[in-house]
N, C-alpha and C positions, 0 to 999 in steps of 0.2 A: 269733553275728549274722554278717549276711551285711558285706562291705565297704560296702555301700550304707544300712544300719541304721547302723555302726557311724561313717559318716562325717556321716553325718544327728544322732547323737545326740550327735557332735562339737562337731558346730557349733550347733547349741540350746544345748549348755552355754556354750560362750563368749560367744553372743549375750549369753546371760540374764548373765553376770557380768560385760561392761562395765559403766562407767557410762555414766548420759543422754548428757552432752559426748560419749566416746566414740563412744556409737551413732551421733549428730548428722554426725560427725565422722572413720568411720575408718582408719588408716593404708592398709589394704587394704579393696578390695571384696568384701563378702560374697558368696557363692554363699546362695542360694534352697535349704533345707532341704524336704523332704517329710515331710509335717506327719502323716499317718497314721502313720509308724516310729517314731516320736516317743513315748518312755513317759507316758502317762499320770499329769498328777501329782496330788499332795496336799494338802490344807493342812489344817490342825488348827486347831478352834476350841478356844478360853479358856473355861472355864466361869470367873464372876464372879461376889460376892456380892450386891454391888449396882448397879443400871444405869448408865453414863454421862450426862451430860444431853445432850439431844439439841439441839444447836445450830449440827452442822453445821461443830465445830472439834473436832478429833481432837487434845482436851491433857489427858485423862486419862491419869493412870500406865497403867490395862490396855489401853488401844489399845497404847499404846509396846513393853509388854512380851508382846503375842501373837503367833502366831506370823504372817508376810507372807508373800506370794506372789513370786515374782521381780520386777524391774523390768519386765524385758523380757518381752513376748509378742510370738505369732507371726501377720503380716499375710496374711489370704486375700485382700486387696486394696490397694491397687491391686499390690504387690508382692509376688506370692504365695509363702509358703514366707521372708522376711524378717522383720527383726525390728520391731518395731513402732517410727514412728521417736520416740515420745516414751514416757517412763517412766509404769508405774501400778501401785501398790503397796495391797493388800488386805488387812484383816483383817478377823475374826470373833469377835464372843464372844456368848456364852449364859448367859442363867442360867434359872431355874424358870418362866420365862411367854414369854421371847421370845428370837430371835434377833437380834442386832446388827451391821451388817453397816459398816465405814469405809473410804474409798475415795479414794484420793490421785491426784487424774488433772494430772499433769505438762502445762505447755503456756505454753511461752516468748509466745505472743501469746493472752490469756486477753480479752482484748479483742474476740477473732476469733471466739467462739463463740457457735454457732446453737442456738438455742432456739425451735422454731416456733410452742410455744403453751403454754398453761400447763391448758388442760383435760387430766383424767385421758383413757388410750390418744391422747396427742397422736399426731402422724406420725412415728414413729424413727426411716423412713427421709431425713426431714431433717435432720434434728437430733443435733449432736451426745451423746450418750446412754454411762453405765454401767450394763452390763446383768447380773441374776446369773441361775442354771437353775436350779433345784433338785427331784432325782429322789430325794421323800422315802420314797419305797417302793424305792429303791433296784433297780426292774425293768429298767432299762434303755430305759425306752421312757415315760416317762408323767410327768408334774412341771409346775413352775410357773415364770414366768418375770414378773421385774420389770426393768424401766428405770426409768432417770431420767434427766431432761436438766440443762443448768446453772441453770434457773430456778425448780429444785425440781418438775416437772410427773414425775405416775408413770402406768407403764405396767405395767398387768398380765396374765396370762392364763392358761388350762389348755394343756397338751399332751399329745397324744396321741399311740402309734403311732410311737414313735420318728420325729418330724419330718413323720409324715402328716396330720394336721391340727392347729388350733391353734384354739383358742377366746376371742379375745380381746376378751369381752365380759365373761368373768367377772372379779369383783371381789372383794378380799377387803379386811380392813382393814389398812396399814402407815401407817406414820409415815416423812416423807421432810426433810430438811434439808440443805440445801447452800447453801455460799459459795464466790466465785468471789474468789484470790486472787492477789496478782503475777506467782504462776510457776505457779501451778494452778488446779484447782478440786477441789471436798471434796465426796463425797457421805456422809450420815451416815442409817442405814436403824434402824429398828425393827419386823423383822415378828413377829408377834406367833405363839406357835405355836398359836393356836388359829384361826387364818387356814391353817394348811396341814390337810395329812391324816398321819399315819404311825402307827408301833406303836410307841404307850411301852412302856418297857424300862425298868427299873432297871438293867440291864446296858449297856455299850456299844454303838453303833451307829452304820453308815457310811452318807451319804446321796450320792447322784451330784450333783455340781459342778462348771458353769462360770461360767465370767467373760468378758464380752466389751468392748471400747469402740472407741467411732467418730467419730475426727476428720474430719466434715464436709465442711470445705471441703478437706481433700484429698482426699475419698471412701474413706479409710482405716480399713478392718476389723481389729482385731486380737483375739484368743483368748486365755487361759490357755490353757487345753488346746485342743492346736494344732486345727484343721480345714482341709480341705481346700474351695475356692470354692464348690463346690454344697452345703455346709452350711451350715447354721443355729445359733445354741447353743443350742437346743433338740433336736439330734442324741444324744437320751443315751446310746445306744452308745458314744461316741465323748471322751463327758465325763472328767473327773478325779471326785476324788471328797474331801468333806468329814468328815471323821474326829476323833474325838475326842468326839462327843457321848455324854455317860451320861446317866441316870438322867433321863430327858423322859417325863413322866404326862402322861396326856391329863387335860385338861379335861371340862365336861360340853357344852361347844363348843354351847349351845342359845340362838339370837340369834331373838328375836319382834320383828318388824314391824310395827306398825298403822301405817294412813292415813286420812286423813280427805281427803274430796275434795268440791268444790263446783261445782257446773258451767250455765253459762246457754248454753243451743243455741236457733239459731232459725235459718228458711230454707226453702225449696220442699222441701227433700228432707233436711232436716234430720232425724236418726233421735234420737225421743226428744226433740218442743222441748222448749223450758220451762226452768224450775230447779228442781235437783235436788242432792241430795246424799248421802252414800254413805258409812259407815265401812267397811273391810277389812283384813285383816291377813296377811301374812306368816310362816311361821315354819320357819327351819332346823336341823336337832337333827343331831347327828353322833351316828349312832345307834352304832354302832363307828367307831374312828379310820379307816376307809376306808370307809363308808360312812354317805350322806347322807340323809337323808329332807328332802323341803322342802313343804312345804302352802301353797295362797294359799286366801283365800276369799274375795270380792266382787271380784276379780279389773279393775285399771281400768290401762289403757297411754297415758290420752292424753298422757303425757308425753313421749311416743315420737314423733318427728319424724314426718312424713309420707314416702309412698315419694314418691321423682323417680321423675316421668314417662319412658316410652320412649315411640320411635318403631318401630311393627314395622313392618318389612319385609321381610316372609316370610310363611309360613303357618299358622306355629309359634306355637305358647304362649310368652309371654314369661316366666320367671323374675324373684321380687322376693323380696329377702333378708328372711330373718327381722330384726327389731334390735328385739324384744321380752326384755327378760334372763331373762324368768322360763324361759321356754323353750331361752334360749342357754348358760346353765351346766352343765357336762358333758355339754354339744353331742356333744362327738366321743363320746363313747359310745355312744350314736341313733345316730352314722352309719353308716347304710348305702345308697351312691352310686357315684357315679362319683368315679374317684380322679384329685386335681389335687395335684402336692406340688411345691413351690416347687422352680424349678431344673429339673421335668423337663417336658417337650414331651409331655402326653400325649393331645391331640386329644379330650379331654372334660372336665365337672368337675361337679358338682352339679346346675348350672344346665343341666343336661341329663337327669339321673337321679336323685332320693330318693327310695327307697322308704316314707321317713318324712319328711314334711314339716311342720313344725309351724305355718305358714301358715295352714294349711287349717283351725284352729283358732280360732277366737272371731272370724274374718273373709271372713267373704259371699265370693260371686264376684268383686263389683267393688269389693274391697278393703275395702267398708264393715264398722264392727267390728258383730261380734256378742254380746251379755253372757255373758259367763260368769262361771258361778256356786264354782267351786269347784274345785280340782285337789290332786293330789299327787305327789310326784316321787319313787321310788326309786334313789341312781344311788351306785355308785362298786366298791369289791372287796370280796368274799369270795373267803377262799381261795385268792388269784390268779388267782381270775377275776374279770372286768370286769362289771356289772350293769346293768342298768337298767330301772325301773319308771314307768310316767307312767298318771294316770287324769285326765282333765277330762271336766268335766260342764255343757252354755252352757245358757241358758234359753231357751224359745221370743219369741217373737216377734210384737208384736200383728198381726192381720188387720190393721188397716187402717193400720199402716205403710208409710208408699207406698215406702219404700227398699228393706228389708228385709220385705215382709208376709208375715205368720205361716208363718216358719219355725219347725220340732218344736227343741225340747231335742232336745239331742244327748250319748250318750257317745262319747268318746273313748280307747283303751286302746292302750297300746305297750310290749311287753315285748322287750328285748334281751338277748343273754347272749355274750362273747367270752372265751376262752379262749387262755393262751400257743402257742405251736406252737415250743418251744423258745426261741430269743436268736432265732429270726429275724422272729416277725411273728404274728398274729392266724388266728384259727379265729371263724365268729360262727355266731348266729342269731339271727333277728328275728318276731313276730307282731306285728300292727298293726289295730284293729279300731274301726269307724264303725259306730253305732246310730243308731238315734231312738228318743225314751223317749218323746215325747207322745202320749197319747191322740189314736187316730185314725190315724197315722202309723206307714208300715212302709216296711222299707229297709236295707241294712247291707248292709257291705263288708268285705272281709279283704286285707289283703295276708300273705304270708309267705314266708320264704326263708333260705337261709346264704347268708355268703360268707368269703372269706380276701383277706387282706393280708401279703405275705411279701415281703424283704427278704433278697436271696442274695446271695452273694462279691460284698458290699459293695455295692454300686452297681444290683443289678437286682430292680427291682421286679414284686413277680409281683399281679396281684390276681383277683377274677374272682369272681362271683357266679351265682345262679338264685335265681328269689323267681317265682309264684303269686296273683292276685289271684282271691277267690271272691266267693258273696252275690249277692242281686237288690237290685231299684232299687226294688222295691213290684209290681213287676208277672210276676216271675219273676227265674227264674236266668236273668244273662247267658252268653247262647253266644257260642262262638269261642275262641281262641284266647287262653291268660290267663297265657301266658308269658314271664318277661323273664330272659335267662342275656348274660354279658359275661366276656370272656378277656382280659388288658391285658397284655404283657409292655414295660417301659421300663428303659434303662440309661443313666446319665451318669454319666461320672466328667470330668474336670475339660476334656477334649478334648470327648467324646465326647456326643450326643444322639441317642438312637433309641428310638422303641415302635413297637409293634403293636396292633393293637384290633381284635377281631371281637365283635358284639354281636346278639341277636336281643330284638326287642320282638314279641308277637301283638297282635294286632289290636282283639282284646279285653281285654287288660292295663289295667284300672281301678284303679289304686292312690287309692283316694278321700280317703286323710290321707298322700298323698306326691306327689310331679311326676315327669309327663314327656314331654318335648318333641315326641315324634314316637312315634308307634304302628301295628304293621303292617307294620314294617322290619326287614333286616336291614344291619346297616351294620361295611363294613372300612375300617379309618384306619392309614397307615403313615407315621412321618415320619426325616426321618434327618437330623441339623443337626450342625456344627460348629462349635467357641469356642478357636477362637485369640485367642491378645493377640501378635500382632505389634508389635516395636519399630520405631522411625524413623517413625510415623504421629502427628502432630501434632494433642492432644485427642479421640484414637482411644485408649480403653483396649484394647474388644474386639469381633471382627468375628466373624458369626453369621451365615454361609450355609445355609440351610434349604433342604428340601423337603418337602411333606406333598398327602398322595393320599388323598384323604375318597370314601368309594364307600356312598350306599345304595341297595338296593336293597327292592321289591315282598317279599312273602312267598310267590310263586311265581319270583322270581328276575327281574324286570323292574328295568332301572334306573330309579329316579326319582330322584337327584343323581348327581351327580359333579364334584368339584371340585378339581384340580390346581393349587396353589400355591407356585411359587419365589419365597422371599423373603430379601433381606438386611437384619440387623440388624446398628449397627454403636452400642456404646457409649462413648459419651464420656466422658472422662476427670472429670467431673462428676461422672457418675451418672444424665445423662440418656439419651437415645435418637435414633436417625435409626432407621427401618423404612421399606423398598422392598417393596411385594406386588405380585408379576399372579397371577390368578385366574381360572382358566379353568372356566368353568362351565355344566355342562348339566343343565337342569327338564324333566322332564316332568309335565305337570302333569293329573291325571285329572276333578277337580272344580275347575268355578268355584269360587275365593276373594276375598276383595277386600282393597286394599290402598288405607287413608285412603280409603277411599270408592270408590274403582274396582276393577273383577272384573278379573280375572287369567284370562285363556279358558282350557279343554282346550287341551289341544297341546303340543307340545314343543320346546323353547327353547334354543338354544348363543348362548352369549355370555363377555362374555368383558369385568375392568374390571382397572385398576390404582390404587394406594392408595400415600398417601404419608403419615406419621406423624410427627411432630417432637415431642417432649416436653425439656423444658427442668426439671431439678428443683426441688421446693418449699425446699430449703438456699438457692435466692438468696431475695432481696426480692421481685421477679416472676419469675415462674414460668408454667406454664403446658401446652399440649398444643394443635398446632396438625393438623389432619388433613383431607385430601383422596380423595375417592375417585372418579372418575369411570371410565366404561364405556357396557355393555349394560345390559339390566336388562329381560330375559324378552324384549318384542317390539320394545320402544322401548330410550331411556339412562335413564340417572340420573347427576346430580351431586351429591356431596351432600362438606357442607365443614362441620367440626368447630373452633370455638375456644374454651377453656377457659381466665383469666385471673387469676393471685393473685397480690396484692399483699401483703407481708408489711410492712409500717412498723416495729413491734416485735413482742416475745413475745406482747402483748395485743390487738394488734389482727389483724385478718385482713380481705382484701376479696376478693370474687371473683364472677368472670361468666362468663355458659359461652351458646354462642351453633350449635344445629345444624339446619344447611339443606339441606332435600333438595329439590331440583329433578329432578322427574319427569317423563319421555313414553312413553307406555305405555296399551296398551287406546284407541287412538284421542284421550286426552285430555291435555293438559301442565297442571300442576300445583304445588303447592309446600307440604310436612310439615315446620314447622319447629317446634322447641324454644327457649325462652327461659329463663335461667334466674340468679339473683342470690344473692349469701349475703354476708353480714356476722356476724362471730363476733368478741365482747369478752369478757377476761378480766381483770378487774380483781385477779384473784389464782389460786387456785392452787383458790378456795374460792368465788368468784361467777364467772356466765357468762352472757352474754345474747347471743341470736343468733337472726338474721330471715333466712328464705327466702323467696325466691318465684320462681312457675315460668309460665311460659304456654305451652301446648302447643294452637297454632295447629289442627291437627286436628277440636278438640273445643271452638276456641274459648271456650277456658274459663283463668280465674286460681287457683292456689291460693297464699298468704301462709301460712306461721307464724311468729309468733314469742312464743321460750320463754326465760325467765329463770333460774336453776337458781339457786339457795343451799345450798353444803353446809354445811349448820349444828353438824354430827355426822360422825362415822364415818357412812361408808354410808347418810345420813340428812338429807334433801333436802325445798326448799320448791322448787317448779314451778310458775308463771304463764305459760300458755301461752294464747296468742291461735290461730285457725286457721279461714281464710275460705274456700272457692271458690266462685267469682264466672262467672258466665256469659256470654258479650256475642252470642249468638244463642242459635235453639231447638236442645233435645238429644231424645235419644231417653222423654224422660219426657215431654214437650210442654211444657216450661220454657221461656220464653223468656228476655230478656236480666237479669239482676241476680241477688243473692243468692240461692247453691243450699245453702250450708250459711256457719253461723258459730257458731261456739264458743266460752267465755273460760270457759278450767278454771282452780281453785287447788287445788293436791295438796299435802299435807304425810304426811311420812313421819319416821319418829323410831326408831331401832335401839337396840332394846335387848339387850343382852350378857350369860350366864349360866356 
């Protein structure tokens, strides 16, 4: 062992052995340790004969007799490498049915604990939390995350590829109780084995495990298996272990969720106006311990909140995120896209490219629903491989429908395969197909490609893919360059953040079940930045200067877009930020295009702009973001101001409002393009919620309102009452005047039955 490793190990052992009082007032200052050279810890789970009472009080003898974590964990911030300021002790039990987690999180000021909400998948970054990550196959790459706040709200997610992808929409059955005492808060969790995926065995097995704690008022994050600050709890290659698990048998893992729907729709642009009702069913079956089959019939997503409007101030397509649960579960397996990793500055994201974008299924070009008849998805692991198969069938629409007239029924299929490359990443392949199935309609589209994502030398991420599209649009084979390819290298350590990217997108590359923002271009991107944490700057935790260079050329080599961006981000000690950027831009327009109804002419444009953004974290009762951008805009000028404010009087209530104002003067016209929105959320408890959201888009002169009541009447079983209205105040492209364009009220009930 090197002297540095020995010193770190001694410091860690000494800090862990200190009692809480000594940690708060040490006789001598402790030096920070290098978290990544410390040994990975192990916690032994204890088998029990009868389950403890789930009441948030760890008073049963089985808890006192179980193996416990050391009380002192290691910070990643604000004092990286130092012991946590408060003691945290965790024990884990199990029986034939479930895993039981008991955590005692000591805090001398329990009245200062922060819980920003009661809803599932609450904002963990703004809350005190206890978190647990389980790598149930111990592949050091994939697993499950659960986090709890002091009010008892639960966050759950799946993670993939050793921190590369996180699916926050995954939901499992988990029971949680919390209590807040005079000197600590306590978490008691029951995680049924049917919620997880693992390898059944009569013998002993080991899982990957990490535990985390956030003390939000101090912006402090600590971990049981120590990490450095560029990583998060789901960095499974650096996790500890959970041992002592024996005789874990697999159940039938069959969930059936029938649903009933009643709806009343009206308005000049309503799809299927009138009253109707329908029955549907979703089925989830664990075919093997690692492979899950999902089936859906008469799928309805009326309970999903409406898209938030966006103002498009350039010539390229906008990306809208998927919100429908059926498509989001195991989404990481189907990911074939531009990489965006937390704390890595890559210059790209899935908002730029996805070979498979599930929003193209069951939603028309204008984001209006298209009826889905049925679908199936098989996803998971087989013999060390990650496998994903998806098949969906949509119905045709009535030719008399004024909104989505005469759309054919279509079949959508996707097949995904990923294989491990040692312990450093994956290599994969994907095929996607879309085909009309209604009589009298032709047309098909295929996309296929290979990709790889590797993490080398601990901090270097290598991502690459190549793909191609084919098929015809009903009139003949599509001609042109139908290829896309990308190579990206990104390095991130506690100080440096560097990446380079090269990308080619053919002019005829057309993934009709995917998304690409720009075609017929080559892109070159590079960035370099530093993340020092200087001492002596009051209120400032981190200073991050950076420089981005972004270049798009045509396939012939002519410059189309060029942006040089020096920037500076200051991270405040409470977790907020101040960002200043100066962007020097060049745009060459080959064909005129409209922005908010005003045409940008053909020509070359050099201009620059300055932007400033200030963010106050949601851990404050009043939080929000203020952004200002001022500068040139093609042949004119632009001033944009964005204000988002939120008020959180208690964990039960949250009120927010936002304004995005764009004052534009170009193309010989001066005008504004504004967005306004407001939201109210009320959580009576962790099972009963009411939310209302309204947004006004000045460009379309349209107001959208969405009100949703949700009662979770049993685990993963819901009652929804949803009201949606879209109202115009002037004429639109359908020649409709002012008035209600679409209005609907929907009642939906689901009930999960587990076998």
